[in-house]
LUMLOLUM-834740 format. One record per residue (C-alpha): x negated, y negated, z negated; residue in one letter; residue number from 1. Coordinates in nm, 4 decimals. Layout:
<marpas>
MARPA       px       py       pz residuo num
MARPA        X        Y        Z       A NUM
...
</marpas>
This chain:
<marpas>
MARPA       px       py       pz residuo num
MARPA  -1.0312   1.9284  -0.7839       X   1
MARPA  -1.0857   1.7086  -1.0768       X   2
MARPA  -1.4194   1.5866  -1.1148       X   3
MARPA  -1.5592   1.4632  -1.4480       X   4
MARPA  -1.6363   1.1291  -1.5671       X   5
MARPA  -2.0372   1.1926  -1.4877       X   6
MARPA  -1.9310   1.3194  -1.1322       X   7
MARPA  -1.7509   1.0288  -1.0677       X   8
MARPA  -2.0442   0.7929  -1.1592       X   9
MARPA  -2.2535   0.9907  -0.9143       X  10
MARPA  -2.0437   0.9668  -0.6366       X  11
MARPA  -1.9762   0.5675  -0.7089       X  12
MARPA  -2.3298   0.5346  -0.7573       X  13
MARPA  -2.4897   0.7220  -0.4759       X  14
MARPA  -2.6147   0.5746  -0.1693       X  15
MARPA  -2.6633   0.9086  -0.0343       X  16
MARPA  -2.5092   0.9041   0.3038       X  17
MARPA  -2.5807   1.2883   0.3533       X  18
MARPA  -2.4042   1.3287   0.0575       X  19
MARPA  -2.1344   1.0723   0.1153       X  20
MARPA  -2.0879   1.2187   0.4766       X  21
MARPA  -2.0503   1.5691   0.2777       X  22
MARPA  -1.7386   1.4584   0.0260       X  23
MARPA  -1.5732   1.2421   0.3221       X  24
MARPA  -1.5664   1.5435   0.4959       X  25
MARPA  -1.4346   1.7608   0.2084       X  26
MARPA  -1.1633   1.4715   0.1904       X  27
MARPA  -1.0827   1.5026   0.5391       X  28
MARPA  -1.0684   1.9028   0.5198       X  29
MARPA  -0.8232   1.8576   0.2226       X  30
MARPA  -0.5796   1.6023   0.3978       X  31
MARPA  -0.5754   1.8127   0.7186       X  32
MARPA  -0.4979   2.1492   0.5164       X  33
MARPA  -0.1863   1.9781   0.3729       X  34
MARPA  -0.0839   1.7398   0.6985       X  35
MARPA  -0.2788   1.9130   1.0019       X  36
MARPA  -0.3702   1.6854   1.2146       X  37
MARPA  -0.0581   1.4565   1.1374       X  38
MARPA  -0.0745   1.0619   1.0532       X  39
MARPA   0.2635   0.9701   0.9347       X  40
MARPA   0.3509   0.6089   1.0354       X  41
MARPA   0.5994   0.4072   0.8170       X  42
MARPA   0.7461   0.0438   0.9972       X  43
MARPA   0.6631  -0.1838   0.7485       X  44
MARPA   0.9461  -0.5357   0.7644       X  45
MARPA   0.8040  -0.8316   0.5506       X  46
MARPA   1.0987  -1.0058   0.4398       X  47
MARPA   0.9667  -1.2999   0.2445       X  48
MARPA   0.6795  -1.4798   0.1031       X  49
MARPA   0.8339  -1.6471  -0.1518       X  50
MARPA   0.6937  -1.5134  -0.4795       X  51
MARPA   0.7864  -1.6494  -0.8576       X  52
MARPA   0.4646  -1.4835  -0.9644       X  53
MARPA   0.1182  -1.6562  -1.0263       X  54
MARPA  -0.1271  -1.3921  -0.9579       X  55
MARPA  -0.4507  -1.5588  -0.8940       X  56
MARPA  -0.5608  -1.3541  -0.6554       X  57
MARPA  -0.3029  -1.3459  -0.4556       X  58
MARPA  -0.2267  -1.5418  -0.0629       X  59
MARPA   0.1285  -1.5979  -0.1363       X  60
MARPA   0.1183  -1.6423  -0.5313       X  61
MARPA   0.3843  -1.9544  -0.6372       X  62
MARPA   0.1075  -2.1992  -0.6728       X  63
MARPA  -0.0454  -2.2047  -0.3320       X  64
MARPA   0.1018  -2.5062  -0.1704       X  65
MARPA  -0.0599  -2.4630   0.1496       X  66
MARPA   0.1508  -2.1506   0.2078       X  67
MARPA   0.4573  -2.1430   0.5344       X  68
MARPA   0.7123  -2.0095   0.2920       X  69
MARPA   0.9695  -1.7979   0.5103       X  70
MARPA   1.2832  -1.5537   0.4500       X  71
MARPA   1.4130  -1.3626   0.6778       X  72
MARPA   1.7904  -1.2976   0.7270       X  73
MARPA   1.9695  -0.9932   0.6214       X  74
MARPA   2.0362  -0.9779   1.0242       X  75
MARPA   1.6848  -1.0130   1.1228       X  76
MARPA   1.6223  -0.7711   0.8496       X  77
MARPA   1.8571  -0.5057   1.0451       X  78
MARPA   1.7249  -0.6251   1.3804       X  79
MARPA   1.3654  -0.5217   1.2578       X  80
MARPA   1.4921  -0.2059   1.1151       X  81
MARPA   1.6791  -0.1269   1.4759       X  82
MARPA   1.3697  -0.1963   1.6369       X  83
MARPA   1.1724   0.0378   1.4528       X  84
MARPA   1.4308   0.3086   1.4581       X  85
MARPA   1.4212   0.2735   1.8763       X  86
MARPA   0.9967   0.2868   1.8383       X  87
MARPA   1.1039   0.6388   1.6558       X  88
MARPA   1.0243   0.5405   1.2857       X  89
MARPA   1.1986   0.6984   1.0283       X  90
MARPA   1.0460   0.5451   0.7396       X  91
MARPA   1.1302   0.1787   0.6779       X  92
MARPA   0.8706  -0.0210   0.4107       X  93
MARPA   1.1223  -0.3381   0.2651       X  94
MARPA   0.8199  -0.5563   0.1350       X  95
MARPA   0.7750  -0.9038   0.0179       X  96
MARPA   0.6932  -1.1178  -0.2977       X  97
MARPA   0.9141  -1.1110  -0.5776       X  98
MARPA   1.1822  -1.3852  -0.4404       X  99
MARPA   1.4437  -1.4573  -0.6705       X 100
MARPA   1.6633  -1.5247  -0.3828       X 101
MARPA   1.6817  -1.1451  -0.3401       X 102
MARPA   1.9140  -1.0719  -0.6197       X 103
MARPA   2.0072  -0.7054  -0.7045       X 104
MARPA   2.3304  -0.7145  -0.5172       X 105
MARPA   2.1836  -0.8531  -0.1742       X 106
MARPA   1.8994  -0.5751  -0.2098       X 107
MARPA   2.1720  -0.3483  -0.2865       X 108
MARPA   2.3933  -0.4160   0.0461       X 109
MARPA   2.0401  -0.4388   0.2547       X 110
MARPA   1.9412  -0.0712   0.1769       X 111
MARPA   2.3473   0.0526   0.1684       X 112
MARPA   2.3360  -0.0761   0.5420       X 113
MARPA   2.0096   0.0504   0.6266       X 114
MARPA   2.1419   0.3865   0.4530       X 115
MARPA   2.4272   0.4123   0.6401       X 116
MARPA   2.3364   0.3425   0.9976       X 117
MARPA   2.0092   0.5119   0.9784       X 118
MARPA   1.8805   0.8350   0.9437       X 119
MARPA   1.5212   0.7072   0.7644       X 120
MARPA   1.3743   0.7249   0.4638       X 121
MARPA   1.3634   0.3828   0.2536       X 122
MARPA   1.0719   0.2233   0.0591       X 123
MARPA   1.1008  -0.0683  -0.1464       X 124
MARPA   0.7915  -0.3068  -0.2337       X 125
MARPA   0.9612  -0.5560  -0.4704       X 126
MARPA   0.7475  -0.6009  -0.7920       X 127
MARPA   0.8519  -0.5362  -1.1465       X 128
MARPA   1.2334  -0.5225  -1.2023       X 129
MARPA   1.4714  -0.4341  -1.4695       X 130
MARPA   1.5434  -0.0188  -1.4839       X 131
MARPA   1.8582  -0.1258  -1.4590       X 132
MARPA   1.8163  -0.2424  -1.1037       X 133
MARPA   1.5647   0.0231  -0.9984       X 134
MARPA   1.9066   0.2687  -1.0693       X 135
MARPA   2.0980   0.0078  -0.8627       X 136
MARPA   1.8541   0.0678  -0.5476       X 137
MARPA   1.8161   0.4324  -0.6163       X 138
MARPA   2.1750   0.4649  -0.6196       X 139
MARPA   2.1987   0.2895  -0.2956       X 140
MARPA   1.9878   0.5146  -0.1326       X 141
MARPA   1.6220   0.3981  -0.2062       X 142
MARPA   1.4305   0.6909  -0.1430       X 143
MARPA   1.0559   0.5079  -0.2570       X 144
MARPA   0.8702   0.2674  -0.4008       X 145
MARPA   0.5460   0.1291  -0.4345       X 146
MARPA   0.3987  -0.0470  -0.7201       X 147
MARPA   0.0121  -0.0776  -0.7585       X 148
MARPA  -0.0984  -0.1275  -1.1096       X 149
MARPA  -0.3264  -0.3225  -0.9580       X 150
MARPA  -0.6281  -0.2524  -1.2256       X 151
MARPA  -0.6340   0.0298  -1.4863       X 152
MARPA  -0.8234  -0.1845  -1.7431       X 153
MARPA  -0.5847  -0.4304  -1.9679       X 154
MARPA  -0.8794  -0.6932  -2.0356       X 155
MARPA  -0.9312  -0.7536  -1.6077       X 156
MARPA  -0.5868  -0.7163  -1.5692       X 157
MARPA  -0.5163  -1.0491  -1.7934       X 158
MARPA  -0.7988  -1.2090  -1.5949       X 159
MARPA  -0.6466  -1.1553  -1.2631       X 160
MARPA  -0.2801  -1.2049  -1.3528       X 161
MARPA  -0.0776  -1.5290  -1.5711       X 162
MARPA  -0.0255  -1.4283  -1.9592       X 163
MARPA   0.3339  -1.3326  -1.8925       X 164
MARPA   0.2393  -1.0484  -1.7022       X 165
MARPA   0.0939  -0.7356  -1.8216       X 166
MARPA  -0.0579  -0.3869  -1.7990       X 167
MARPA   0.1931  -0.2502  -2.0292       X 168
MARPA   0.5061  -0.3692  -1.8374       X 169
MARPA   0.3460  -0.3051  -1.5166       X 170
MARPA   0.3510   0.0604  -1.5667       X 171
MARPA   0.6732   0.0754  -1.7811       X 172
MARPA   0.8220  -0.0093  -1.4309       X 173
MARPA   0.5890   0.2546  -1.2507       X 174
MARPA   0.7041   0.5486  -1.5335       X 175
MARPA   1.0823   0.3679  -1.5188       X 176
MARPA   1.1028   0.4426  -1.1275       X 177
MARPA   0.9359   0.8263  -1.1781       X 178
MARPA   1.2111   0.8750  -1.4435       X 179
MARPA   1.5002   0.7379  -1.1649       X 180
MARPA   1.3943   1.0144  -0.9405       X 181
MARPA   1.1847   0.7868  -0.6417       X 182
MARPA   0.8691   0.9278  -0.4956       X 183
MARPA   0.6359   0.6622  -0.6714       X 184
MARPA   0.3311   0.5129  -0.5064       X 185
MARPA   0.0848   0.3214  -0.7513       X 186
MARPA  -0.2761   0.1777  -0.6567       X 187
MARPA  -0.5412  -0.0912  -0.7528       X 188
MARPA  -0.7759  -0.2936  -0.5469       X 189
MARPA  -1.1113  -0.1877  -0.4809       X 190
MARPA  -1.3654  -0.5068  -0.5852       X 191
MARPA  -1.1380  -0.7407  -0.6994       X 192
MARPA  -1.3414  -0.9796  -0.9532       X 193
MARPA  -1.4352  -0.8353  -1.2765       X 194
MARPA  -1.4060  -0.4645  -1.1671       X 195
MARPA  -1.6846  -0.2199  -1.1528       X 196
MARPA  -1.7598   0.1441  -1.1667       X 197
MARPA  -1.6116   0.1780  -1.4716       X 198
MARPA  -1.2827   0.0150  -1.4373       X 199
MARPA  -1.2627   0.2574  -1.0863       X 200
MARPA  -1.3373   0.5733  -1.3281       X 201
MARPA  -1.0246   0.4127  -1.5618       X 202
MARPA  -0.8390   0.3651  -1.1913       X 203
MARPA  -0.8688   0.7428  -1.1234       X 204
MARPA  -0.7687   0.8691  -1.4719       X 205
MARPA  -0.4621   0.6513  -1.4967       X 206
MARPA  -0.3472   0.8037  -1.1091       X 207
MARPA  -0.3829   1.1292  -1.2440       X 208
MARPA  -0.1534   1.0429  -1.5292       X 209
MARPA   0.1214   0.8865  -1.2938       X 210
MARPA   0.0776   1.2136  -1.0601       X 211
MARPA   0.2221   0.9538  -0.7785       X 212
MARPA   0.3682   1.0561  -0.4587       X 213
MARPA   0.1429   0.7767  -0.2640       X 214
MARPA  -0.1853   0.5702  -0.3436       X 215
MARPA  -0.2467   0.2643  -0.1715       X 216
MARPA  -0.5897   0.1121  -0.2138       X 217
MARPA  -0.7646  -0.0763  -0.0181       X 218
MARPA  -1.0596  -0.3535  -0.0632       X 219
MARPA  -0.9890  -0.6856  -0.1750       X 220
MARPA  -1.0152  -0.9796   0.0100       X 221
MARPA  -1.0680  -1.3098  -0.0828       X 222
MARPA  -0.7435  -1.5752   0.0011       X 223
MARPA  -0.8427  -1.9518   0.0325       X 224
MARPA  -0.6806  -2.2059  -0.2191       X 225
MARPA  -0.6814  -1.9336  -0.5033       X 226
MARPA  -0.9064  -1.9200  -0.7805       X 227
MARPA  -1.0889  -1.6457  -0.6280       X 228
MARPA  -1.1472  -1.7758  -0.2940       X 229
MARPA  -1.5128  -1.7753  -0.3115       X 230
MARPA  -1.5506  -1.4390  -0.4635       X 231
MARPA  -1.6951  -1.1446  -0.2344       X 232
MARPA  -1.4571  -0.9117  -0.0785       X 233
MARPA  -1.3992  -0.5392  -0.1491       X 234
MARPA  -1.6764  -0.3140   0.0896       X 235
MARPA  -1.5772  -0.0472   0.3415       X 236
MARPA  -1.8113   0.2070   0.1061       X 237
MARPA  -1.6547   0.2013  -0.2143       X 238
MARPA  -1.3089   0.2236  -0.0372       X 239
MARPA  -1.4309   0.4970   0.1066       X 240
MARPA  -1.5802   0.6579  -0.1743       X 241
MARPA  -1.2411   0.5818  -0.3723       X 242
MARPA  -1.0438   0.7533  -0.1067       X 243
MARPA  -1.1912   1.0546  -0.0974       X 244
MARPA  -1.2230   1.1093  -0.4350       X 245
MARPA  -0.8269   1.0476  -0.4855       X 246
MARPA  -0.7557   1.2668  -0.1831       X 247
MARPA  -0.9677   1.5712  -0.3136       X 248
MARPA  -0.7624   1.5275  -0.6429       X 249
MARPA  -0.4415   1.4357  -0.5110       X 250
MARPA  -0.4240   1.6566  -0.1857       X 251
MARPA  -0.0680   1.6202  -0.0867       X 252
MARPA  -0.0503   1.2569  -0.1663       X 253
MARPA   0.0145   1.0324   0.0715       X 254
MARPA  -0.2605   0.7925   0.1547       X 255
MARPA  -0.2427   0.4800   0.3914       X 256
MARPA  -0.5290   0.3790   0.5368       X 257
MARPA  -0.4621   0.0092   0.5435       X 258
MARPA  -0.4792  -0.3348   0.7032       X 259
MARPA  -0.7360  -0.4879   0.4638       X 260
MARPA  -0.9561  -0.2030   0.4982       X 261
MARPA  -0.9356  -0.2355   0.8976       X 262
MARPA  -0.9610  -0.6466   0.8517       X 263
MARPA  -1.2759  -0.5617   0.6699       X 264
MARPA  -1.4859  -0.3850   0.9564       X 265
MARPA  -1.3413  -0.3673   1.2846       X 266
MARPA  -1.2983   0.0813   1.2897       X 267
MARPA  -1.1856   0.0788   0.9106       X 268
MARPA  -0.8590   0.2553   1.0248       X 269
MARPA  -1.0604   0.5184   1.2009       X 270
MARPA  -1.2901   0.5789   0.9185       X 271
MARPA  -1.0556   0.5454   0.6252       X 272
MARPA  -0.8731   0.8312   0.8091       X 273
MARPA  -1.1851   0.9940   0.8110       X 274
MARPA  -1.2445   0.9565   0.4729       X 275
MARPA  -0.8969   1.1254   0.3725       X 276
MARPA  -0.6245   0.8978   0.4477       X 277
MARPA  -0.3105   1.0302   0.6764       X 278
MARPA  -0.0772   0.7339   0.6760       X 279
MARPA  -0.0492   0.3887   0.8646       X 280
MARPA   0.2056   0.0818   0.8140       X 281
MARPA   0.2461  -0.1071   1.1324       X 282
MARPA   0.4264  -0.4211   1.1112       X 283
MARPA   0.7544  -0.4352   1.2712       X 284
MARPA   0.8246  -0.7951   1.1072       X 285
MARPA   0.9139  -1.0392   1.3631       X 286
MARPA   0.6155  -1.2411   1.4387       X 287
MARPA   0.6945  -1.5545   1.3100       X 288
MARPA   0.6890  -1.3614   0.9854       X 289
MARPA   0.3802  -1.1624   1.0338       X 290
MARPA   0.1604  -1.4795   1.0278       X 291
MARPA   0.2976  -1.6045   0.7647       X 292
MARPA   0.2607  -1.2980   0.5149       X 293
MARPA  -0.0801  -1.3607   0.4539       X 294
MARPA  -0.1735  -1.1962   0.1120       X 295
MARPA  -0.5740  -1.2475   0.1774       X 296
MARPA  -0.7194  -1.4395   0.4583       X 297
MARPA  -0.7805  -1.2990   0.8452       X 298
MARPA  -0.4980  -1.0321   0.7800       X 299
MARPA  -0.4272  -0.8213   1.1151       X 300
MARPA  -0.0974  -0.8246   1.1930       X 301
MARPA  -0.0973  -0.7637   1.6238       X 302
MARPA  -0.2200  -0.5106   1.8572       X 303
MARPA  -0.2055  -0.1566   1.7025       X 304
MARPA  -0.1246  -0.3402   1.3503       X 305
MARPA   0.1937  -0.3879   1.5239       X 306
MARPA   0.4969  -0.2098   1.6442       X 307
MARPA   0.3942  -0.3282   2.0166       X 308
MARPA   0.1166  -0.0641   1.9802       X 309
MARPA   0.2486   0.1864   1.8681       X 310
MARPA   0.1697   0.4367   2.2193       X 311
MARPA  -0.1503   0.2695   2.2220       X 312
MARPA  -0.2433   0.3852   1.8411       X 313
MARPA  -0.1378   0.7162   1.9301       X 314
MARPA  -0.3989   0.6967   2.1879       X 315
MARPA  -0.6489   0.6019   1.9502       X 316
MARPA  -0.6043   0.8376   1.6956       X 317
MARPA  -0.6185   1.1205   1.9941       X 318
MARPA  -0.9415   1.0111   2.0572       X 319
MARPA  -1.0773   1.1274   1.6925       X 320
MARPA  -0.8233   1.4288   1.6202       X 321
MARPA  -0.5082   1.2948   1.4891       X 322
MARPA  -0.1916   1.1919   1.6392       X 323
MARPA   0.0886   1.0192   1.4995       X 324
MARPA   0.3460   1.1864   1.3165       X 325
MARPA   0.7000   1.0397   1.3571       X 326
MARPA   0.9167   1.2179   1.0654       X 327
MARPA   1.0155   1.0641   0.7533       X 328
MARPA   0.7276   1.2762   0.5704       X 329
MARPA   0.8108   1.3084   0.1998       X 330
MARPA   0.5749   1.4010  -0.0529       X 331
MARPA   0.6429   1.7689  -0.0837       X 332
MARPA   0.5297   1.9158  -0.4592       X 333
</marpas>
């Protein structure tokens, strides 16, 4: 189903809890019609918090001098993947800042190694790169790529990023990835500075155009030492509304209940799932890396958010009628 602009405004402005609970219920039922009660898990490997970009909201941007920087070696990445595979994960997500140390050749070697040694899907979250780079990674065995557009409003995009970045450049990268045959994920921040109901409607419509396999979105959370450190975080309710809308418009999409959502409220992960999400990405990075990869303040990276808590996570999900699905969980058109 597709909502009209008028319907979207009504939902996004609504404070009627009965109406909203009905919306979340429909989103849950839509997810269950495709995925039953299964929640796919992905092994998140955060490989570097060095970044050449200066996104004004980001806790690891190049200008933030207080960040304790780290970079995993190839061996540390392989070790994290091995632990994840032994724990039952069948998707690895390599995520990091746009670190110039990791050349196309290094990434190609890492992807090839993982593909050769593990029967698992490889998802990349490496930022904007060239068509040629993306092709090298695809040829080496990468299956999926996550690249959020962040906001579909060009003016707001420029207020959130330095002038060398542009929404058009990011969208070109997203369409390059689609052309190369990746399962592509995109998404946006809920409640980022300057965003509003109208910009969210633009996000929803852009996501319709992209028609992604995955949709990643969570609340904006401010990071100390950034330009927007004093701005309020995005809210649980707006995040839930948008999750439900996107689930209803994209019944087969893989949509995470994000760590950010679980950071702003104690039971955020559960409420995300009850709004239509069907993916969780536990952190399998070495502990020293988890503690330093902070895109925002207060990020959770232990307990049920980490590899050590997978068994407990499954028990937790069963409490409200769901369970972990360990298979690859590819997008099916």
